[in-house]
C-alpha positions, 0 to 999 in steps of 0.5 A: 952610088956614093955610100954615107959616113955611118955605113959598116958592112960588118952590119949586114954579116950575122955573128956567128959562134965558132964553127967547131961543131961543124969541123967536127962533125964535117971529119966525122963524117968523113971518117965515116965515108972513107970506114964505108970505102974500106968495108966496101971494097972488102965486101966486094974483093970477097965476093969476087973471090980476091983473098981478104985479111978476113976469114969469114968473108972468103967463106960466106957470100952472104957475109961478104953481101953484108959487109958490102952494104954495111960499107955502101950505107955508112958512104951514104951516111957519111956524104950526107953529113958531110954535106951537111955540116959543109953547107950548114957552116958555110951558110952562116957567113950569107948577107943578112938581108931581105930575101927579095932585095937579091938577085932574082935565081931561075 
C-alpha cells in the first residue's frame, strides 16, 4: 500500500498530558502493597508463635488476626490501585481510531 505524502502517523495518537500523577499513584500503591505484605507477615508470624518485635501481637491472637486482616486488605488495595494506574498510563497511548476499524478479537 502506497502512503501519500501528506500522511502523518502522529495524528493518530492523542496528545497526552504528562503522566507524573499516574507514576506517583503507582509508587504510592506499591508502597501500600509493601506495607500490607509486611503487616500480614508480622501477623501471621505472631499467630504461628514466632517471636515478634511487636509485643501486643505475642500476647493476643485477636491483635495478630487484626494485623493480618489489615495487612491483607492493604495488599489488595495496593495491587488494585497499581493495576489501575498502569492500565490508565498504558491506555493513553492507544491509537485514536474507530473501534470498527480495529482487528476483531475473540
